[in-house]
N, C-alpha and C positions, 0 to 999 in steps of 0.2 A: 503494499500499499505506499502512496505518496505521503508525505508530511501533510499536516492540516492543522488549523488552527481556529478554533470556535471562539465565541463571543464571551465564553464562561471561563474556558481554559486559560485565555492569553493573560500574561502578566502585564497588566498595564498600570500605568502611574500617571497620575495626571500632573504635569509639570508647569502647568500655567502660561500657556501659548499665547494669551491673548489679554489685552487689556483694554478690549473695546467698550466693556459694558460698564457705564460710568453713572448707573442709575443708583439712587440710595432713597431710602424711604424718606429722608428729611428733606431731599431737594427735588424730589420728580412726583410728591403727592399732588393731585390737583384736587381743588374742592369740587363738589358736585355742580356747583353753579358754573366754574368754569369748564368743566368737562362738557356741559350742557351747549354751549355757546361755541365750542370748537367744531369745525367743519368735519364731517365724517367721511371716510375713503372706504367704500367697499371692495375688497379684493375677492374676486372668484376665482378659485384656484383649489387643486389638490394641496392637503396640507398634512403634516404629520398629526398622528402615526403612521398615516399612509406611506409607504415606503416606494418613492418615486422620484425621480430628479427634478419636476416641476414642483413637488410638495417641498422639498430640500432649498430648491432656489427661492420659492416664496418665502418660507421662513427666514431666510438668511438675509433677503431684501427687506422684510419688515420689520426685522431686529434692527438692521442698520440704519434704517429710517428713524425708528423710536429713539435710537442712541443719538442721532446727529441732531435731531430737532424737539424742541419742546414748547408745548403751548401754541402748537402751529395746526395740526390735525389730528384727528383719532382714526387710527386705522381698525376696520372691523373685518372678517373674514366670513365668506360662504364658502364652504368646503365642497368640494365636488366628488359625489359617491354614484354609484352603480347598486343594481339589485343584489350583485354577488361581492361588492366591496365597500364594507360599511366599518365604521370605526368609532370609537369614544373619544370626544376631544375635550381640549380645556374651555375655559371662558372665554378664550380669545374668539372661538367660533360662534358667529352670531345665528347664521343661517346655513341649511344644508340644501344642496342642489342635487338631486337624482337624477341623472341624465338619461336612466331607461325610462321614467315616468315622465310623458309630455306634461301633465298637469304641474308638476314640480317647476317647469319653467313659467307658467302663467302665474303660479300662486307666489314665486319669487318677484317677478316684475310688480304684481300689485302690492307686494311689501315693500318692496324699494321706492315705488312712486308715493307711496303712503307716508313714507317716513321723511320728514322734513330735514333730519339731521343730515342724512346721505345727501353729499354734494356733488358726489361722482362716483362712478363704478370703473374698476380695472379688472378685465379679464383676461387670466393666463390662457391662451389658445395653442393647443397641439391637436392636430388631427385625429389621434387616437382618443383624446378624451372627449369628442363628440362625435366618435364614429356612429354612423346611421341616424344621427339627429342633428345635423347641421341646420335642417330646415326649423327645428323648434328653437335652436338659438338664434337662428335669423328673426324669427318670430317675437322671442324675447327681445332682442335688439330694438324691434320697431317698437315695441311697447313701452320701453323704459323711456321715462321723460328726463332723466338725470344725463349729464355728459358722460360718455364711456370711453374708455381708452382700451384698445384690443393689443396684446403682447404676442405677437406670432413667432412662435418657437420655431416653427419649421416653414418655409416658404419653398414651395416647389416649382422649379422651372418647367417649360413645356409640359402644363398639366393639361388634363382633359377638360373639355368645354363644361361639364357638370362641376368638377371641381373649381374651374377658372371662374365660372357664374358666382358659386358661393363665397368666394374670397373677394370678388369683386363687390358684392352687396354688402357683405360685412364691412369693407374698405369704406362704402358710401355711409352705413349707418355710423360708424365709428368717427367721433371728434378728434380723436389722435390715436395713432399706431405707433407701437414699440416694436423694433426688431434689433437683433443684436449684432448684425455685421452689414457692413455698407453692400456687401453683394446681394444680401436679401432685400435690402432698399432699393437696389437697382432693379431686382428682379421685380418687386411690387410696381414701380413705375413703369417699366417697359413692358412686362408680360399682362400685367393685369391693369395698367392704367390709373393706378391708385395717385390720388393727388399728392404730389411731393411734398406740399405745405402740413401735409397731416403727419408725415413720417419722421420720427425721430429714431437715432441709432444711440442706443445705449447697450454697451458690451456687458456681456454676462458677468457678474460679478465674482470676485475672488477674496480670499482671506490673507491679508497682510499677516507674516509669520516673522520670528525674530532670527530664524536661519540657524538653529541650533549646530552644534558639531556633529558632522557626520559619523564619524568614528564613536563617539559617545553613545548614539542612537543606535547604532549597529550591536555596540555592546549591550545595550538595554534590551535588546530584542532577540539576543543570541544569535547575531548574523555575524560577528567578528570576522574578517578575513574573508569575506564574500564581496565579490562586484554584484551589485543589484540592480537587475531590471524589474520594472513593475508595470501594472495596468491596474486599474480599478473601475468600478460601476457595478451596476447591477446587470448580472450575467445573463446573455442571451446568443444565440447564433450570430445577430447581426454584429456582435463584437470581434469576430473572427478571430478567436484568441488562437485558432489553430495555425494561422499566418505565423505566429512566433514561435508554435511548438516546432514545426517543420523548420524553422530556422535555427533552432537551438542546436543540433549535432553540429553543425559549422561554427557556431560561436563557441562551442565547449572544448572545440579543436584546437581553439587559440587563446580561450579562457578558461582554463580548468576550474576555477573557482567561482563562477558565476552561478548566481541563484535568480529565477524568474519568479516574482510574487504574482499571484493573482487574486486581487483583493476584492471581496464583494459576495454577497449571497446571489442567489439566481433570482431573477425577477419576479415577483410574486405572479404577476400576469401571465408569465411563462410556466411556472409551476401549477398554475391552475389548469392550463392546455395541455402540457406535455409532461410535467412531473419535470425530473432532472435528468432528462433524456440527452441535453447537449453538454451539461457536466460530465455524464457517464461515457460519452464519446471523446471528451477530453481526456478523461482518465485512462482510457483505453489506449489513447494515441501515446501518453506519457508512458505506459507500460511498453508498447510495442517500439517505442525510440529508446527504451532504457534510460529516461529523464527522472527518474524517480529522485536521485540526489540534487536535482537541478531546477526543480518546479517546487514551488509551495502554495496552495489553496489558503487563504486567508477567507474563510467561509463564514462571512458575518457582514451586516450593515453597521460600519464601525462608528463610534462616537468622533466627532470632528477632532478633537485633539489626538486621538490615536491615529486616525486617518493621516493627518498633517505631518505626525511623526514618521510614518511609514515613506511617506512621500520626500520627506527631507533626508531619509537616508538612502533614498534610491539614486542609483549612477546613472541610469538611463531610463526615461519613461516612455512606454511604448503605447502607442495608440492606433489599432489596427481595423477599427470600422470598415465594414465593406460597403456602407449606403453611402452613394455619392450624393444624395440629396439631405445628409444630414446637417442641417445649418450650423449648429453650433454644439459645443462638447464643453459643458463644466468641468469635466474630469481633467482636461489637460490644462484648462484655466488654473485650477488647482495646483496641478503639477509644476506648471510655470511659475507660478507665486512661491514655490518652495524651492525654486533654483534648479529644478529637473531639466536636464537637456532633453529634448523631444524628440523621437522620430514618430511620424504620423503619415496615414493614409491622406489622400487630398480633398478631404472634405472642405467646404467654402471657409469655415472658421479657421481651420489650420492655414490654409492659404493665404490668409489676411494676417494672422499673428505671428505666424513662422518665417515670415518673409526679412530680408537683411539679416540674415545668420542668426535669427532665433531660434531656429530648428532645422529639422531635415525632413522633407516629404518624400514618399517612397509610393510606388502605383500600388493600386488595391489588390490584395492577394498576393504580393511577389516576396516570397520568402526569402528568394536568393537576394534579393536588393536588400531586405531587412538584415539579413546575417551579416552582410557587407558593411553596411553603416554601422550596426552596434560593435562590430569588431573593430573597424576605424576609430570610434569613439572611445571604446575602451582602453584602447591602446596608445590613446593621446589625450593626456590629463589637461595639457593648456587648451586643445579645442573644446573639451568638454566645458572647461572653465569660461572661455569665451562666448559659447553658446547658452550658457547658463546666465551670464551676465546680460547679453542681449535681449534673452527673454523675458529676464526680470524688468527690463527697462522698457519693454513692449506691454506687460501686463499689468505692474502695478497701478499704472493709471487707472485700471478697470476695477481696483479694490472695491469692497462693498460701501465702503463711506462715500467713494466718488459715484457709485451707482445711486446711492441714496440721495445725492445732492442732485443729481439729473433728474430723478423722479421728481423730486421736491420741486425743481425749477419748473419741470411740466406741468405739477400741480398747481403751483402758484400762478402760471399763464392761463391755465383753463379755469381757475377759480375766481380770478381776478381780484377784488376789493376784499372777497371772503377769506383768502389765504395771504397771511404776512409770514414769512419765514422765520423762525427765529432759532438761532443755533444754540446747543447745549454746549456747557463749560465743562471740558475734560478734567478727570481727577489729575492731580499731580503726580508725575511718574518720572523719578530720578534714574531709572534703570539705565539708560543709555548715557546719562552723565556719570555714573558711576563705572560705565563698562569703558570709557573713554579715560578714566583716571587710573594711571599707575601709581606705586609709591613715590614717582618723582613729580609727577605733574599731570596735567592735562594734555592727552595727544591732540595734534592739530586737527588731521582729517580723518575720514572714514571712506573705504570702499563700501557703498550701499551703508549698510549699519556694522561693518566690521571695521574696528578702528585699525589704522594705517600706522604702526608703530614708525616705519620708515620715514612718515613726514615729520618726525620730530615734534618739538613744542615751542610755544611762543609765550612771551610775558603778556600779550593782547589775551590769549583765551585765558590764560590763567587769572588774570586781573578781573575778567567778566565773570568766570567761575567763582572766584572768591566773593564777589559782591553778590551773585545768585544764591550761594551756599549760605551766606550770611543774611539774606532777606529769607531764606527759608527757614533758618534756625530762629530766627527773630519771630517768625509767625507759628512754628510750630514746638519750638523747643525741644526738638529732637537731638538728644546728644549725638547721635552717630554723624551730623553733620560736621561736628567740630574736627572730626578727622580729617575731613576732605578741606575745610577750610586751612587747616593746619598745613597739608599737603600744598595747596595753591600758595599760601603766605611763604613757606619755605622756598618755593620756586622763584617767586619774587623777589626774595632778599638774596637768592642765588644768583641772580642777573644783576645786581646791583655793583657797579664798578667803584674802583677807588676815588673818582672824581665826583660821583653821586649820580651819575648816570645811570640808565638800564641799558643793558642789552637785550635784544628781541628774540632772536632765533636760535634755538638749541636743538642738535641732533639727538638721535636716538640713544646716544652714549653719553649724553650730557656734556657735550663739547659745543662752544659757540660757532656758528658757521660763519663763512665769509659774508653771507648775506647781511650780516650786521654792519658790513663797512662799505655796501653798496647801495643802502635805503637810508632815507633820513627817519630816525626813530623817534623824533619829538612826540607823534602821536600815541606811540608806545609808552613814551616816559609819562605822558599825560594820565594815560588808561591806569598805570600803576599806582599814581597818585590819588587818582579817583578811589580805586579799590582798597589803599591803605587808609583814605580817609574814612571810607563807610565803615570800615572794619573798626577803627576807633571811635566813632559815632555811636557804635552798639557797646561801648565799654563797660555798662551797669550789668550785662547779660552774658558776656564772655569772659572766658578765662584769663586771669591775669597776665599769664605768659605772653598769649597770644597777642593781646593788647599792647603790652610793653614792646615785643618785638616789631610790630607794625608802628609803633609811635618813633622807635630808634630809627628804623628804616626811612621814614617819612622825614625825620629830624636831617639825616644825610642826603636825601633827595632833594630836599626843599631848597638847596645852594643853588640849584641849576634851574630854576622854575622860570626866573626872570630873564632867562636867556633865549626862551622858547617865543618864537614869533608865529608859527603855525597855528591857525584861527581854532581849530580842533583841539590842539593840544592844550591851549590857554583854557579853552573851555572846559576841557576835564579836570586841569588844576584847580579852576575855580569851583567846579563840584566836588572835588575832592576836599579842599580845604574849608568850604561852606560845611561840609559834613563835620569835620573836626570843630569848628566853631559853634555848630548847632549844639554840642555838649559842653564845651569848654571855651569861650571866647578868649581867641589870642590876637593881641595887637599886632603881631609879625603876620600871622595868617590874614588878618583883615588889610594890612598894607598892601600885601602881595596880591590880594583879591582885588583891591582898589585898581592896583597897577594895571594888572591884566585886564580888567574890565573896561579901564579908559582907553587901551589899545583898541578893545573892540568896537566901544563908542566911536573912536576916530575912523575906523574901519567902515563901521556903519554910516557914518556923516558923508565919507568920501564916496561911497557907493550907491547909497540910497537916493533914488527920485520919486517923483510922484506916484509913478506905477511899478516902482522896484524897491520894496522896503526890505532891503537885504545888506549883509555886511560884505558880500563879494558881488562880482559882476556875473555869477553863475549859482546854480544849486547843482550841488554834486552828492555826496555821499555823507550820512551821519549828520544831516542838516538841524534836527531837531534838538542836537546837543548845543548849538550856538544860543537860541533864544532861551533854553533853559538854563544854561550858565548865567546868562543876563538876570534872569529872575532869582538865582542863586545869590549873586552879587546884591541885589536889592536886599533880598531877605538877610543877607549877613551885615549889609552897611547901613540898610535905611535910605540909600540914595534913591530918590525917585526918579531921577533920569534913567537909570537902569531898569527900572520897571516899565517905563514908558517905552523904551526901546523892546525890552523883552516881550510885551503884548503886542505892540504893533509889528514885529518882525515875525513872530509866531502865528499871529492871524494871516499874515501874507503867506507864511509857508503852505498853512493849512488850506488856503484858498487854491493853491496849486496842487495840491495832492487828495483832497477829499471831493466827494460829492455827496448828495443825499444819502447813499445806500452803500458806498464802498469808499475804499482807499487804493490810490496808485501811486507809489514812492516813486521818486525820481529814479528812473533807469540807468543802470551803467553801460547801457548801451549807446546812450545819448545824453550828457548832462544838458540841464536847461540853461541856455543862456540869456542874459538879459536882453538882447537884441533879437532873439527868435521866441520868446516866451509863448507866444500866442501860436507858434507852428505845431502840428500834430505831433504828439511825443512817441517816441518808440514805445514798440510792446515788448514785453519781456524784460529781462535784467532786474527784477526787483529782488531786493535781499532781505531777508527775516530780520537782519540787524537794523535795518532803517525802520522796519515797522516797529521793533522793540525800541528803539529809542524815542520813536515819536509817542508809544505809548507812556514812556516814562516822564517824557515832558507833559503831557496831557494831564497825567496824574498830578504832577506838582502844579501846573496851572489851575487845575480844578480846586485844588485845595487853597491856593493863594487868592484867586479871584471867585471862588464861591459860584463858577458858572456851570450850570448843567450840560451845557453845549459841550464842554472840554468833556464831561464824563461820557455823554453819548457817544461822542466821536472815540474814545478809548474803546468802546464796546464794539463801534464799526471797525476799528482797526484790528482788533483781536478777531474778529471774525474771519478775516483774511488768511490766518492760520487754518481757520477750519472749512474752508471752501469758497469763501466770498470774495472771488478774486475772477480774473479775466477768463481763467480756464475751468471755473468750477471745481476745482480739485484740491484736496487738503496739502497742506504744507507740512501740518505736524501729524508726525505717525502715531497715533495713540497705541499701538503694538508696541514698539520698542522705546517709546518716550523720547525718540530723537525727532529731529527736525531737518526737512529737506533743504539742501542748500540755496535754492533758489527758484525763482518762477521765471522761467522763459516765455517765449512768443507762443511755442506751440508742445512745451513740455515742461516737467518739472524736474530739476535736477536731484536724482535720488539719492545722492550721498548726504550722509546726515554728519557731518562735520562738528567740531567744537563749537566755531562761532555762531552756526545756525542754531543749534540744540541749545545752547546757553542763553542765546537772544530769546528765543522762545520762552524758556524758563522763567528768565527775568521780566517777561511781558506778563506770563502766567501769574507770578508771585504779585506782581503790579496790581493785578485785577483782584487778585485775592485780599490784597491790604485795602485796596480802594473799597472793596465791598465792605469789608471789616468796618472800615471808617463810616462808610456811608449808612450802614444798617444802624449804627449807634444815631446818626441824625434822623434818619427816617425807617422805622423799623418795617414800613410796608412797602420799600422798594423791592419789586420782586426779583430783579437781576443780581442786586447785590444779595439779597436773601438767599438765593440759588447758591451762590459762590461761597457765601459765609457758612450756610449749612453744610456744604461740602467737608469744609475745615474743621468744624465742631464734630461732625459725625467721623471724620477720621481721628481725631483726639479721641474720641469715646471708644472707637475701637482698640486704639493703641492701649 
């Protein structure tokens, strides 16, 4: 007998792959009054415990929408059943539609029309779900008086006339249509004549994963030393698993340690129709080809975390479907997100997402081709890594979080004034911050979410990280933070030179690099002083040794601050000394603040004009730090000239980067020059650090001027991380706790380096602190109440 794993005997350990569920009873409870007035969206779909791909798809989609948005809409479910396929559901399922009973369609349409809470209906459509009852579905769509979205999971080319007519009628009755590939959209337009204005392409969602160590996972599942091939999904003859089995002898010839995992139980519908006939045929083939030691059935409908474990330990994922009309496969979407190099037959989905080096396409049923490509990949580690990286860049934008955003924007468009999107605030997650930090300091870059030690360290990143961890300790009093503060402080002090200046760039061995002597380091020196000043301002809650070390370092570094002439360097110094003065006023620090602020005032007077209220003749990076520094100068000295320039310049900057619903910071693809400030700005090149600095400044201005507009802009700016940007994609990765490095014109830079990740954390902590302050002033403020409740909930759990 072949080896076998079943759901009860497998040694499974939950290892916390996800951090995407941010709900807590304190933050997400809605009063009955609020729940009543939220628009209701009814999903008509198969749903768990029914075991099918669309049921899982809908469950994942609904969960992601609920995790991304709050106080926006209520999603209710109508589960599809048949006379022979019935299940017990939880309270999320409000209606049942038995597709074998014509009266069920008419009864449901009457209930939907009579329910004023239901604003729109979404139908997950697959031809197998409505086999022999498309006419009843069409009649149902005729009767519904609410807007309807149809999600076509399969779009057949070259269909017969009856099928074509059904799809055309459904297309006419639908208010909007969702497909998952561009090829499906093209077929709907060309073959069926569907109005292209109705069609939205929203790719099949996939799960973000932390990319655990492959060797660790193989050891966990007793697969150490094996090269693992895998495929998964509910088993049926359409999967053409025999294509791989026939290729296995040639693969084994060159890879003696290869193992093929066939993950998934037989499709329930197949079991009812023919029992385990297909699995038995595969078993016979395994015996005849003597593959018993190289094939392993995982005969279970796996829980998600275990499935993702198996995919992450897979060396090559195989998709051998023999159906050329299978429009989309969630199975290899999941495999790609786990970093699996994929070999696939040419279904439309594969042709789209595996292009440009993201995977390999073979002909249907071609075992010779399959064996050749598997051997080529197994014997070339570099090629596998390249395909894996290319695949990740292709598939990560289709994360469930982004699918949720795309659906929500469609709902908003259909619902008009009835739907206003409101993003949920994620829990604070320090996982990636800690992953980036060694005993020596914070590593500069990551490749995706794996820290790149060869990139070395910078004082820039460690200074920002020290501010962030000080802020976190200030809010949570988590003593574990202090070890990280100590590491970052030690790194900063190690960069201090005999003349009181700091070097910035350090390699993986702790040696200063030549880049220090090729680059102007004034801004880096300013950031170090800002970080030291912020730490010192928390003297009352931090260990004495940390504070004394920071004071000594700042004392030595202060000797050089008046030599600085970089605008941003001066601004950072002003901020750092402002924080020191906020706890213990020093005449020396005040004199330095005034000297540097006066220089900035002179720059402002020289450059500002009636339509250009700024310190320079251009807007570049880190702009918010300049007006914030002027505000700090005012708060430290009381000089109202600083206050006036701070507010005028900041309001000018805000007018350039905000509209009513979103923020678009100045792009590094093209700075905004005074003489072309009215020109169309470049798309892309937006950095998380600019969003974070803007939020920090907004927080300070909102406190100083008690202006609710600044607080509202903080909320808008933070939503940029959550998907409120021109690509409508997340910048913050809730699974890893990392932040992507940049928003470009057509894509997100998926690397999660120190600058972006720490910038997000600073912004998130600023939102938390502002919420805490605002809740004390206004206990009924919902936004602040949500964030503050998360903090108290976390403290309670601790």
